N, CA, C and O of each residue as an XYZ file, in Angstrom:
920
protein
N     108.976     72.871    121.684
C     109.214     74.210    121.522
C     109.827     74.929    120.398
O     109.803     76.145    120.209
N     110.537     73.764    119.471
C     111.271     74.236    118.561
C     110.113     74.650    117.508
O     110.098     75.785    117.032
N     109.349     73.884    117.240
C     108.506     74.017    116.251
C     107.695     75.389    116.363
O     107.549     76.093    115.363
N     107.094     75.802    117.785
C     106.543     76.814    118.100
C     107.533     77.939    117.468
O     107.209     78.553    116.451
N     108.611     78.138    118.057
C     109.511     79.060    117.947
C     109.698     79.028    116.692
O     109.717     80.233    116.442
N     109.917     78.276    115.300
C     110.155     78.329    114.020
C     108.777     79.177    113.449
O     108.758     80.188    112.747
N     108.000     78.644    113.830
C     106.493     79.500    113.189
C     106.551     80.713    113.971
O     107.030     81.648    113.330
N     106.229     80.978    115.100
C     106.389     82.226    115.369
C     107.194     83.656    114.787
O     106.777     84.808    114.668
N     108.452     83.074    114.503
C     109.341     83.681    113.397
C     108.865     83.741    112.209
O     109.013     84.759    111.534
N     108.251     82.722    111.779
C     107.808     83.169    110.432
C     106.760     83.990    110.146
O     106.648     84.718    109.159
N     105.460     83.741    111.684
C     104.899     84.333    111.639
C     105.176     86.277    111.216
O     104.595     86.949    110.364
N     106.102     86.632    112.051
C     106.478     87.653    112.406
C     107.402     88.174    110.573
O     107.551     89.208    109.922
N     107.628     87.308    110.495
C     108.254     87.315    109.321
C     107.665     88.107    108.040
O     107.920     89.040    107.279
N     106.810     87.217    108.284
C     105.049     87.161    106.417
C     104.505     87.940    107.340
O     103.317     87.621    107.364
N     104.683     88.718    108.058
C     103.905     89.688    108.688
C     104.227     90.926    108.274
O     103.492     91.879    108.014
N     105.518     90.809    108.235
C     106.531     92.333    107.925
C     106.940     92.360    106.492
O     107.894     92.990    106.034
N     105.898     91.413    105.675
C     107.029     91.912    104.215
C     107.038     92.673    103.871
O     108.052     93.216    103.433
N     105.492     93.327    103.873
C     105.150     94.497    102.395
C     105.741     95.774    103.535
O     105.550     96.732    102.785
N     106.232     96.307    104.627
C     106.296     97.291    105.256
C     107.802     97.560    104.871
O     107.935     98.714    104.465
N     108.834     96.923    104.878
C     109.951     97.493    104.228
C     109.695     98.347    102.838
O     109.973     99.515    102.568
N     109.191     97.531    102.224
C     108.532     98.157    100.761
C     108.317     99.665    100.678
O     108.901    100.412     99.893
N     107.376    100.031    101.617
C     106.703    101.346    101.834
C     107.360    102.259    102.872
O     106.956    103.422    102.885
N     108.334    101.898    103.767
C     108.910    102.949    104.732
C     108.892    104.310    104.354
O     108.517    105.257    105.045
N     109.451    104.334    102.869
C     109.276    106.092    102.599
C     108.089    106.532    102.206
O     108.155    107.709    101.851
N     106.850    105.989    102.109
C     105.697    105.897    101.478
C     104.655    107.049    102.065
O     104.274    107.969    101.342
N     104.273    106.924    103.311
C     104.113    108.214    103.937
C     103.509    107.069    105.304
O     102.360    106.656    105.147
N     104.124    106.688    106.330
C     103.932    106.422    107.506
C     103.184    104.706    107.330
O     103.814    103.772    106.835
N     102.248    104.631    107.668
C     101.161    102.890    107.435
C     100.933    102.796    106.109
O     100.972    101.622    105.741
N     100.695    103.616    105.194
C     100.813    103.530    103.466
C     101.654    102.351    103.328
O     102.704    102.211    103.954
N     101.110    101.371    102.372
C     101.868    100.400    101.831
C     102.231    100.930    100.425
O     103.455    100.834    100.326
N     101.765    101.387     99.427
C     101.610    101.994     98.001
C     102.549    103.012     98.343
O     102.363    103.726     99.328
N     103.462    103.119     97.663
C     104.252    104.706     97.711
C     104.064    105.408     97.125
O     103.382    104.891     96.239
N     104.221    106.704     96.855
C     104.482    107.497     96.152
C     105.907    108.078     95.572
O     106.887    107.570     96.117
N     106.178    109.027     94.587
C     107.422    109.348     93.822
C     107.979    110.098     94.400
O     109.102    109.638     94.607
N     107.837    111.373     94.964
C     107.833    111.804     95.532
C     109.102    111.786     97.687
O     109.256    110.942     98.569
N     109.593    113.217     97.466
C     110.734    112.790     98.156
C     110.281    114.209     99.717
O     109.636    115.256     99.778
N     110.863    113.600    100.413
C     110.601    114.583    101.475
C     111.154    116.059    100.957
O     112.011    116.116    100.075
N     110.570    117.309    101.604
C     111.168    118.922    101.260
C     112.588    118.757    101.327
O     113.018    117.926    102.127
N     113.259    119.304    100.736
C     115.572    119.334    100.764
C     115.397    120.324    102.014
O     114.777    121.384    102.088
N     116.052    119.717    102.851
C     116.076    120.457    103.803
C     115.436    120.074    105.018
O     115.419    120.743    106.051
N     114.904    118.947    104.834
C     113.779    119.176    106.089
C     113.860    117.339    106.392
O     113.938    116.479    105.515
N     113.818    117.150    107.657
C     113.528    115.625    108.343
C     112.285    115.439    108.775
O     111.422    116.287    109.001
N     112.227    113.883    108.912
C     110.559    113.506    109.357
C     111.036    112.383    110.160
O     112.021    111.721    109.834
N     110.142    112.104    111.509
C     109.749    110.862    112.272
C     108.366    110.740    111.711
O     107.555    111.625    111.440
N     108.273    109.235    111.583
C     106.926    109.048    110.775
C     107.178    107.583    112.162
O     108.237    106.972    112.304
N     105.992    107.361    112.932
C     105.370    106.567    113.691
C     104.212    105.978    113.834
O     103.255    106.613    114.276
N     104.134    104.956    113.560
C     102.764    104.025    113.723
C     102.597    102.786    114.666
O     103.356    102.570    115.611
N     101.659    102.086    114.366
C     101.488    101.366    115.886
C     100.481    100.527    114.491
O      99.954    101.170    113.583
N     100.411     99.024    114.629
C      99.542     98.313    113.761
C      98.870     97.301    114.318
O      99.643     96.517    114.869
N      97.642     96.971    114.406
C      97.136     95.764    115.168
C      96.475     94.923    114.193
O      95.800     95.304    113.236
N      96.772     93.610    114.580
C      96.063     92.471    113.550
C      95.070     91.657    114.270
O      94.088     91.097    113.784
N      95.551     91.674    115.782
C      94.361     91.682    116.723
C      94.688     92.040    118.521
O      95.121     93.113    118.940
N      94.473     91.278    119.049
C      94.373     92.552    120.160
C      95.626     91.740    121.017
O      96.055     92.210    122.071
N      96.316     90.074    120.253
C      97.538     90.094    121.037
C      98.630     89.769    119.828
O      99.613     89.050    120.009
N      98.351     90.321    118.739
C      99.700     90.416    117.190
C      99.759     91.729    116.870
O      98.697     92.319    116.678
N     101.072     92.463    116.749
C     101.204     93.465    116.489
C     102.289     93.993    115.615
O     102.973     93.206    114.960
N     102.516     95.489    115.558
C     103.632     95.975    115.420
C     104.126     97.353    115.697
O     103.220     98.186    115.655
N     105.162     97.769    115.934
C     105.265     99.383    116.196
C     106.482     99.445    115.476
O     107.345     98.585    115.301
N     106.355    101.176    114.908
C     107.266    101.303    113.753
C     107.713    102.826    113.715
O     106.929    103.775    113.701
N     109.003    102.901    113.703
C     109.590    104.225    113.927
C     110.443    104.167    112.505
O     111.147    103.196    112.228
N     110.279    105.478    111.519
C     110.692    105.587    110.299
C     111.501    107.102    110.274
O     110.657    107.920    109.908
N     112.397    107.572    110.445
C     113.312    108.860    110.190
C     113.907    109.115    109.181
O     114.751    108.238    108.994
N     113.919    109.871    108.406
C     114.637    109.837    106.869
C     114.364    111.507    106.446
O     113.369    112.217    106.595
N     115.452    111.726    105.969
C     115.550    113.375    105.761
C     116.288    113.471    104.396
O     116.968    112.517    104.018
N     116.154    114.778    103.528
C     116.705    115.055    102.438
C     117.294    116.490    102.657
O     117.016    117.544    103.229
N     118.225    115.950    101.908
C     119.447    117.050    102.167
C     119.118    118.472    100.767
O     118.458    118.314     99.741
N     119.551    119.248    101.042
C     119.219    120.280    100.283
C     120.448    120.223     99.140
O     120.319    120.992     98.187
N     121.740    119.276     99.182
C     122.887    119.068     98.307
C     122.804    118.161     97.666
O     123.704    117.856     96.883
N     121.379    117.257     97.845
C     120.497    116.133     97.419
C     119.283    116.329     97.360
O     118.622    115.528     98.022
N     118.666    117.174     96.762
C     117.512    117.393     96.855
C     116.308    116.577     95.906
O     115.137    116.951     95.955
N     116.748    115.412     95.036
C     116.019    114.273     95.094
C     116.268    112.697     95.353
O     115.968    111.726     94.658
N     116.946    112.794     96.641
C     117.256    111.260     97.516
C     116.927    111.795     98.688
O     117.405    112.812     99.192
N     115.808    110.844     99.266
C     115.876    110.535    100.960
C     116.415    109.604    101.359
O     116.388    108.528    100.762
N     117.211    109.855    102.784
C     118.231    108.979    103.579
C     116.800    108.506    104.563
O     116.235    109.218    105.393
N     116.572    107.604    104.311
C     115.937    107.016    105.451
C     116.413    105.553    106.306
O     117.514    105.012    106.206
N     115.213    105.074    107.196
C     115.881    104.146    107.683
C     114.635    103.237    108.694
O     113.660    103.969    108.864
N     114.555    102.599    109.008
C     113.082    101.811    109.626
C     113.558    100.978    110.764
O     114.418    100.129    110.530
N     113.060    101.137    112.067
C     113.298     99.784    112.819
C     111.545     99.577    113.557
O     110.650    100.279    114.028
N     111.739     98.622    113.362
C     110.474     97.670    113.495
C     110.342     96.710    115.101
O     111.295     95.985    115.388
N     109.507     96.758    115.761
C     109.133     95.458    116.602
C     108.084     95.225    116.788
O     107.218     96.021    117.152
N     107.941     93.809    116.521
C     106.800     92.887    116.115
C     107.082     91.965    117.381
O     108.029     91.734    118.134
N     105.503     91.481    117.188
C     104.735     90.420    118.124
C     104.234     89.189    117.846
O     104.864     88.713    116.901
N     103.151     88.254    118.351
C     102.667     87.221    117.617
C     101.591     86.545    118.901
O     101.914     86.017    119.965
N     100.440     86.760    118.414
C      99.811     85.905    119.671
C     100.316     84.756    120.317
O      99.505     84.120    120.990
N     101.409     84.377    120.264
C     101.493     82.641    120.881
C     103.358     83.259    121.439
O     104.337     82.536    121.624
N     103.274     84.749    121.572
C     104.453     84.992    122.838
C     105.762     85.434    121.740
O     106.548     86.155    122.355
N     106.149     85.234    120.487
C     106.947     85.242    119.808
C     107.164     86.809    119.516
O     106.200     87.461    119.114
N     108.625     87.528    119.744
C     108.835     88.951    118.952
C     109.814     89.290    118.292
O     110.572     88.322    118.346
N     110.270     90.064    117.703
C     111.339     90.079    117.144
C     111.538     92.144    116.738
O     110.721     93.061    116.827
N     112.597     92.120    116.427
C     112.637     93.320    116.531
C     113.615     93.910    114.678
O     114.336     93.018    114.231
N     113.600     94.376    114.378
C     113.618     94.399    112.514
C     114.501     95.805    112.109
O     113.927     96.770    112.612
N     115.488     96.136    111.498
C     115.724     96.961    111.302
C     116.526     97.199    110.045
O     116.818     96.163    109.446
N     117.100     98.741    109.316
C     117.343     98.647    107.864
C     117.346     99.915    107.786
O     116.978    100.747    108.615
N     117.911    100.084    106.437
C     117.843    101.110    105.535
C     116.723    101.286    104.461
O     116.030    100.329    104.117
N     116.580    102.440    103.983
C     115.786    103.257    103.306
C     115.777    104.066    102.349
O     115.773    105.166    102.901
N     115.770    104.231    101.172
C     116.462    104.993    100.007
C     114.926    105.089     99.082
O     114.190    104.251     98.560
N     114.918    106.740     99.224
C     114.219    107.272     97.972
C     114.726    107.767     97.298
O     115.433    108.521     97.966
N     115.021    108.010     95.814
C     115.421    108.838     94.292
C     113.955    109.132     93.712
O     112.940    108.498     93.424
N     114.257    109.990     93.707
C     113.353    111.063     92.520
C     113.339    111.087     91.343
O     113.929    112.130     91.060
N     112.950    110.455     90.167
C     113.401    110.718     88.836
C     112.824    111.271     88.562
O     113.452    112.208     89.054
N     111.886    111.810     88.070
C     111.072    112.592     87.784
C     110.039    113.490     88.386
O     108.974    112.943     88.673
N     110.155    114.731     88.623
C     109.399    115.340     89.787
C     107.387    115.305     89.365
O     106.708    115.095     88.359
N     107.178    115.579     90.527
C     105.805    115.369     89.956
C     105.164    116.592     88.996
O     104.353    116.626     88.071
N     105.723    117.272     89.499
C     105.205    118.992     89.023
C     105.232    119.009     87.342
O     104.662    119.737     86.529
N     105.855    118.243     87.242
C     106.127    118.147     85.501
C     105.233    117.448     85.112
O     105.434    117.026     83.973
N     103.885    116.987     85.774
C     102.965    116.597     85.344
C     102.915    114.917     85.457
O     101.825    114.430     85.156
N     103.749    114.180     85.772
C     104.337    112.755     85.747
C     105.129    112.242     87.114
O     106.322    112.098     86.847
N     104.884    111.986     88.230
C     106.312    111.750     88.873
C     106.848    110.252     88.475
O     106.356    109.413     87.721
N     107.919    110.235     89.184
C     109.018    108.819     88.861
C     109.401    108.685     89.935
O     109.706    109.711     90.542
N     109.511    107.658     90.463
C     110.786    107.458     91.586
C     111.211    106.031     91.582
O     110.549    105.172     91.000
N     112.807    105.655     92.518
C     113.045    104.783     92.912
C     113.027    104.461     94.132
O     113.553    105.340     94.815
N     112.509    103.246     94.956
C     112.852    103.469     96.511
C     113.332    102.188     96.557
O     112.787    101.438     95.748
N     114.362    101.592     97.394
C     114.504    100.557     97.991
C     114.894    100.005     99.842
O     115.341    100.710    100.746
N     114.621     98.936     99.870
C     114.796     99.139    101.410
C     115.466     97.630    102.109
O     116.113     96.877    101.381
N     115.310     97.414    103.073
C     116.265     96.150    103.516
C     115.896     96.184    105.171
O     115.654     97.245    105.745
N     115.889     94.964    105.804
C     115.314     95.016    106.940
C     115.884     93.430    107.760
O     115.597     92.302    107.358
N     116.919     93.828    109.229
C     117.666     92.983    109.672
C     116.870     92.460    110.544
O     115.896     93.106    110.930
N     117.165     91.027    111.083
C     116.592     90.655    112.459
C     117.697     91.080    113.635
O     118.766     90.510    113.417
N     117.722     91.741    114.561
C     118.140     92.164    115.468
C     118.865     91.100    116.279
O     120.048     91.048    116.614
N     117.583     90.037    116.574
C     117.875     89.337    117.065
C     118.809     88.087    116.413
O     119.787     87.734    117.072
N     118.555     87.487    115.268
C     118.889     86.690    114.840
C     120.443     86.615    113.659
O     121.259     85.771    113.288
N     120.129     88.161    113.426
C     121.248     88.933    112.749
C     121.434     88.685    111.377
O     122.502     89.039    110.879
N     120.551     88.118    110.652
C     120.434     87.897    109.000
C     119.049     89.218    108.264
O     118.198     90.038    108.611
N     119.450     88.825    107.530
C     118.215     89.591    106.562
C     117.020     89.060    106.022
O     116.991     88.394    104.987
N     115.793     89.417    106.880
C     114.394     89.608    106.501
C     113.821     89.476    105.295
O     113.305     88.590    104.614
N     114.108     90.810    105.223
C     113.130     91.209    103.918
C     113.964     92.069    103.771
O     114.934     92.398    104.453
N     113.446     92.525    102.604
C     114.170     93.648    101.479
C     112.720     93.888     99.970
O     111.696     93.217     99.847
N     113.004     94.581     99.435
C     111.823     95.619     98.821
C     112.598     96.667     97.775
O     113.257     97.642     98.137
N     112.357     96.221     96.314
C     113.103     97.394     95.522
C     111.561     97.694     94.507
O     111.013     96.855     93.793
N     111.143     99.075     94.717
C     110.337     99.594     93.728
C     110.061    100.442     93.342
O     110.253    101.491     93.957
N     109.318    100.403     91.811
C     108.905    101.674     91.447
C     107.761    102.614     91.246
O     106.990    102.264     90.353
N     107.430    103.880     91.953
C     106.625    104.600     92.042
C     106.163    105.064     90.800
O     107.011    104.965     89.914
N     104.900    105.620     90.398
C     104.890    106.444     89.550
C     103.558    107.184     90.266
O     102.637    106.606     90.844
N     103.651    107.990     90.151
C     102.544    109.606     90.739
C     102.178    110.229     89.959
O     102.869    111.081     89.401
N     100.303    109.847     89.541
C      99.807    110.924     88.367
C      99.081    111.579     89.003
O      98.236    110.933     89.622
N      99.048    113.076     89.158
C      98.300    114.069     89.421
C      97.433    114.469     89.157
O      97.736    115.616     88.828
N      95.596    114.260     88.944
C      94.617    114.377     88.638
C      93.877    115.471     88.913
O      92.956    115.185     89.678
N      93.913    116.987     88.496
C      93.632    117.994     89.226
C      94.130    118.465     90.284
O      95.329    118.272     90.485
N      93.400    119.153     91.169
C      93.673    119.513     92.714
C      93.941    119.169     93.043
O      95.141    119.312     93.280
N      93.000    117.926     93.686
C      92.709    117.326     94.644
C      92.894    116.139     94.831
O      92.764    115.504     95.878
N      93.367    115.617     93.295
C      93.894    113.593     93.104
C      94.837    113.849     92.875
O      95.368    114.736     92.206
N      95.362    112.496     93.837
C      96.475    112.071     92.874
C      96.279    110.541     92.915
O      95.424    110.068     93.663
N      97.138    109.659     92.042
C      96.858    108.235     91.632
C      98.086    107.529     91.814
O      98.866    107.555     90.861
N      98.448    106.846     92.934
C      99.924    106.325     92.504
C      99.829    104.745     92.648
O      99.315    104.018     93.498
N     100.613    104.480     91.338
C     100.407    102.825     90.965
C     102.440    102.532     91.717
O     103.138    103.490     92.050
N     102.800    101.428     91.776
C     103.464    100.459     92.130
C     103.778     98.802     91.534
O     103.095     97.778     91.570
N     105.161     99.112     90.982
C     105.495     97.720     90.523
C     106.949     97.580     90.720
O     107.769     98.437     90.390
N     107.233     96.401     91.301
C     108.370     96.023     91.678
C     108.565     94.534     92.431
O     107.784     93.583     92.444
N     110.052     94.690     93.132
C     110.198     92.893     93.822
C     110.459     93.370     95.039
O     110.899     94.474     95.361
N     109.966     91.893     96.088
C     110.238     91.926     97.519
C     110.916     90.433     97.543
O     110.915     89.444     96.810
N     111.521     90.836     98.848
C     112.504     89.241     99.534
C     111.852     88.799    100.505
O     111.572     89.799    101.166
N     111.470     87.980    100.960
C     110.807     87.298    102.536
C     111.367     86.068    102.982
O     110.664     85.069    102.834
N     112.576     85.931    103.538
C     113.185     85.122    104.296
C     112.441     83.434    104.298
O     112.707     82.307    103.880
N     111.450     84.093    105.002
C     110.543     82.925    104.859
C     109.039     82.399    104.451
O     108.383     81.447    104.873
N     108.801     83.251    103.609
C     107.749     83.242    102.781
C     107.527     81.891    101.663
O     108.498     81.847    100.908
N     106.837     81.145    101.461
C     106.640     80.236    100.594
C     107.466     80.642     99.306
O     108.020     79.816     98.580
N     107.483     82.050     99.103
C     108.151     82.725     97.263
C     109.334     83.774     97.965
O     108.896     84.870     98.314
N     110.261     83.606     98.111
C     111.469     83.827     98.862
C     111.421     85.861     97.985
O     111.457     87.023     98.391
N     111.330     85.161     96.734
C     111.728     86.264     95.892
C     110.355     86.323     94.952
O     109.997     85.389     94.234
N     109.621     87.645     95.093
C     107.771     87.793     94.439
C     108.359     89.355     93.753
O     109.345     90.071     93.928
N     107.106     89.384     92.880
C     106.789     90.671     92.378
C     105.883     91.094     93.323
O     105.280     90.322     94.069
N     105.744     92.493     93.321
C     105.089     93.324     94.321
C     104.541     94.781     93.004
O     105.098     95.459     92.141
N     103.032     94.613     93.637
C     102.381     95.835     92.748
C     101.886     96.358     93.603
O     102.198     96.166     94.778
N     100.677     97.422     93.074
C      99.826     98.193     94.002
C      99.544     99.549     93.313
O     100.334    100.248     92.677
N      98.257     99.758     93.579
C      97.734    101.369     93.408
C      96.967    101.660     94.781
O      96.305    101.005     95.586
N      97.620    103.662     94.556
C      96.661    103.730     95.556
C      96.254    105.358     94.917
O      96.737    105.823     93.884
N      95.246    106.062     95.822
C      94.336    107.092     95.050
C      93.945    107.699     96.254
O      93.207    107.260     97.136
N      94.795    109.223     96.133
C      94.440    110.133     97.593
C      93.906    111.122     97.175
O      94.476    111.661     96.227
N      92.833    111.654     97.609
C      91.717    112.548     97.455
C      91.868    113.933     98.620
O      91.608    113.806     99.816
N      92.173    114.778     98.205
C      92.222    115.943     99.367
C      90.641    116.283     99.956
O      89.933    116.038     98.980
N      89.742    116.728    101.079
C      88.592    116.445    101.322
C      88.754    117.766    101.416
O      88.371    118.306    100.378
N      89.177    118.558    102.251
C      89.815    119.945    102.315
C      91.202    120.078    102.648
O      91.916    119.075    102.641
N      91.825    121.607    103.042
C      92.897    121.696    103.067
C      93.554    120.717    104.596
O      94.687    121.064    104.928
N      93.135    119.985    105.155
C      93.612    119.885    106.316
C      93.603    118.078    106.316
O      94.403    117.287    106.816
N      92.475    117.878    105.616
C      92.064    116.268    105.447
C      92.120    115.434    104.077
O      91.367    115.673    103.132
N      93.167    114.356    104.078
C      92.721    113.819    102.781
C      92.572    112.158    103.458
O      92.980    111.628    104.492
N      91.584    111.589    102.008
C      91.019    110.226    102.251
C      92.368    109.334    100.968
O      92.677    109.720     99.840
N      92.946    107.953    101.828
C      93.446    106.895    101.249
C      92.590    105.866    100.960
O      91.947    105.185    101.758
N      92.629    105.793     99.667
C      91.962    104.073     99.715
C      93.555    103.340     98.675
O      94.262    103.796     97.777
N      93.514    102.109     99.401
C      94.816    101.358     98.523
C      94.582     99.862     98.003
O      93.726     99.239     98.632
N      95.119     99.289     97.106
C      95.410     97.679     97.056
C      96.806     97.355     96.255
O      97.503     98.000     95.472
N      96.883     95.881     96.901
C      98.335     95.886     96.621
C      98.161     94.143     96.636
O      97.277     93.403     97.067
N      99.140     93.965     96.117
C      99.243     91.874     96.475
C     100.778     91.742     96.103
O     101.428     92.391     95.284
N     101.222     90.570     97.060
C     102.608     90.077     96.407
C     102.447     89.524     96.339
O     101.579     89.052     97.074
N     103.334     88.429     94.892
C     103.344     87.106     94.152
C     102.925     86.118     95.344
O     103.359     86.365     96.469
N     102.326     85.316     95.193
C     102.051     84.060     95.915
C     101.306     84.789     97.344
O     101.371     83.851     98.139
N     100.838     85.603     97.866
C     100.083     85.825     98.201
C      98.630     86.336     97.913
O      98.142     86.522     96.798
N      98.004     86.537     99.187
C      96.534     87.009     98.662
C      96.661     88.648     98.756
O      97.494     89.209     99.468
N      95.548     89.439     97.790
C      95.386     90.802     97.698
C      95.201     91.405     98.932
O      94.493     90.788     99.728
N      95.716     92.571     99.310
C      95.172     93.443    100.616
C      94.393     94.567     99.939
O      93.953     94.590     98.789
N      94.314     95.524    100.927
C      93.930     96.809    100.711
C      93.771     97.439    102.107
O      93.745     96.719    103.105
N      93.661     98.820    102.186
C      93.489     99.975    102.635
C      93.112    100.932    102.683
O      93.658    101.633    101.831
N      91.858    101.848    103.691
C      91.340    102.809    103.848
C      91.865    103.682    104.963
O      92.330    103.306    106.038
N      91.716    104.863    104.537
C      92.355    106.009    105.901
C      92.183    107.098    105.493
O      91.678    107.345    104.398
N      92.554    107.887    106.263
C      92.497    109.202    106.954
C      93.739    109.948    107.235
O      94.528    109.328    107.948
N      94.150    111.240    106.817
C      94.899    111.791    107.060
C      94.818    113.065    107.666
O      94.651    113.887    106.765
N      94.861    113.663    108.877
C      95.060    114.905    109.128
C      96.384    115.717    109.650
O      97.233    115.611    110.535
N      96.028    116.637    108.512
C      97.452    118.044    108.573
C      97.025    119.358    109.164
O      96.586    120.377    108.630
N      97.315    119.001    110.605
C      96.210    120.510    111.050
C      97.056    121.865    110.717
O      98.166    122.198    111.134
N      96.237    122.480    109.900
C      96.714    123.718    109.566
C      97.927    123.754    108.353
O      98.596    124.787    108.321
N      98.256    122.652    107.326
C      99.058    122.118    106.641
C     100.430    122.094    107.340
O     101.391    121.947    106.586
N     100.701    122.225    108.776
C     101.884    122.182    109.475
C     102.983    121.028    110.049
O     102.906    119.883    109.605
N     103.603    121.240    110.656
C     104.178    120.012    110.840
C     104.061    118.345    111.040
O     104.964    117.519    110.901
N     102.520    118.097    111.447
C     101.997    116.994    111.864
C     101.229    116.613    110.921
O     100.509    117.385    110.287
N     101.317    115.154    110.697
C      99.940    114.448    110.448
C      99.927    113.530    111.013
O     100.904    112.877    111.379
N      98.347    113.219    111.261
C      97.862    112.499    112.281
C      97.083    111.278    111.365
O      96.343    111.791    110.526
N      97.079    110.007    111.335
C      96.583    108.906    110.382
C      96.017    107.961    110.970
O      96.481    107.371    111.946
N      94.517    107.639    110.200
C      93.945    106.603    110.853
C      93.413    105.226    109.948
O      92.310    105.177    109.403
N      94.278    104.294    109.916
C      93.783    103.659    108.590
C      93.650    102.269    109.100
O      94.148    101.856    110.147
N      92.727    101.395    108.021
C      92.043     99.987    108.450
C      92.278     99.298    107.358
O      92.265     99.776    106.224
N      92.447     98.441    107.571
C      92.641     97.067    106.133
C      92.199     96.173    106.338
O      91.497     95.988    107.332
N      92.517     95.101    105.260
C      92.794     93.735    104.986
C      93.680     93.210    104.780
O      94.568     93.992    104.442
N      94.149     91.652    104.799
C      95.416     91.388    104.506
C      96.665     92.360    104.253
O      97.582     91.764    103.687
N      96.882     93.464    104.480
C      98.117     94.159    104.551
C      99.102     93.165    104.757
O     100.072     93.631    104.158
N      99.503     91.893    105.323
C     100.620     90.923    104.896
C     100.249     89.605    104.457
O     100.558     88.482    104.854
N      99.290     90.154    103.264
C      98.907     88.897    102.503
C      97.803     88.041    103.098
O      96.880     87.580    102.427
N      97.975     87.845    104.513
C      97.517     86.722    105.221
C      96.144     87.222    106.413
O      94.934     87.011    106.333
N      96.600     87.628    107.011
C      95.588     88.353    108.246
C      94.257     88.932    108.015
O      94.205     89.802    107.146
N      92.966     88.561    108.740
C      91.819     89.600    107.787
C      91.868     90.692    107.756
O      91.576     91.309    106.732
N      92.325     91.393    109.080
C      92.108     92.954    109.875
C      93.291     93.099    110.387
O      94.051     92.301    110.937
N      93.396     94.695    110.039
C      94.708     95.330    110.295
C      94.016     97.109    110.498
O      93.509     97.766    109.588
N      94.197     97.554    111.936
C      94.093     98.857    112.272
C      95.110     98.892    112.650
O      95.780     98.070    113.274
N      95.460    100.620    112.020
C      96.914    101.410    111.949
C      96.620    103.029    112.543
O      95.730    103.746    112.085
N      97.303    103.323    113.350
C      97.416    104.940    114.050
C      98.724    105.014    113.885
O      99.522    104.088    114.032
N      99.080    106.694    113.414
C     100.014    106.751    113.108
C     100.590    108.210    113.419
O      99.819    108.840    114.143
N     101.880    108.991    113.017
C     101.998    110.534    113.576
C     103.411    110.417    112.702
O     104.220    109.513    112.493
N     103.283    111.770    112.315
C     104.352    112.391    111.689
C     104.810    113.742    112.080
O     103.958    114.630    112.106
N     105.992    114.015    112.378
C     106.645    115.095    112.805
C     107.713    115.185    111.998
O     108.531    114.287    111.802
N     107.717    117.010    111.200
C     108.456    117.609    110.564
C     109.679    118.407    110.962
O     109.485    119.025    112.009
N     110.826    118.569    110.463
C     110.865    119.770    111.296
C     112.677    119.868    110.218
O     113.453    120.807    110.398
């Protein structure tokens, strides 16, 4: 029983190691961009990911950017995950992003950090600090590059480098195609492909994303997400 509990906790923590790195990037996307939420606007990002019929997670990530601090996004993440053997845990923690160079100047640069604590165990499980770089290519294409550090308490390498690349292509005014690839040191590379629908450019985004090894191990994952702004 002790072995089963330990393995379940290890699977949970390792399956979440990427998520804190990306809480500010826009829903279930793993690679971040350099921009922050519009000053004076708050949003709630909610998504669920399934790795198998019996293993998955649900995430809620609120964030705001104040007009007084137009380049700083203040956020948090709450994530509940469960495994096929019945283990489950809830992680919660802060997420901050600072825009150092606006994308409108031709090159966006930021700094994003986050941490996640186990509600059940009361200890730090994962953390990350990355530098996102956004390169606008014409009116329809953006390239996002990430490099940084990540921590996972139960991973073979507790401290490891994280890096990734993402392309966002505007197909229409309302529809965006996303493709990304990423890797944490000591684990297998992962990738995702997804669509984002923003009806009439309004307050809501809807996402459908499918990927492989987004946690560095699971062969497949499917995510559904929604973002609400006010």
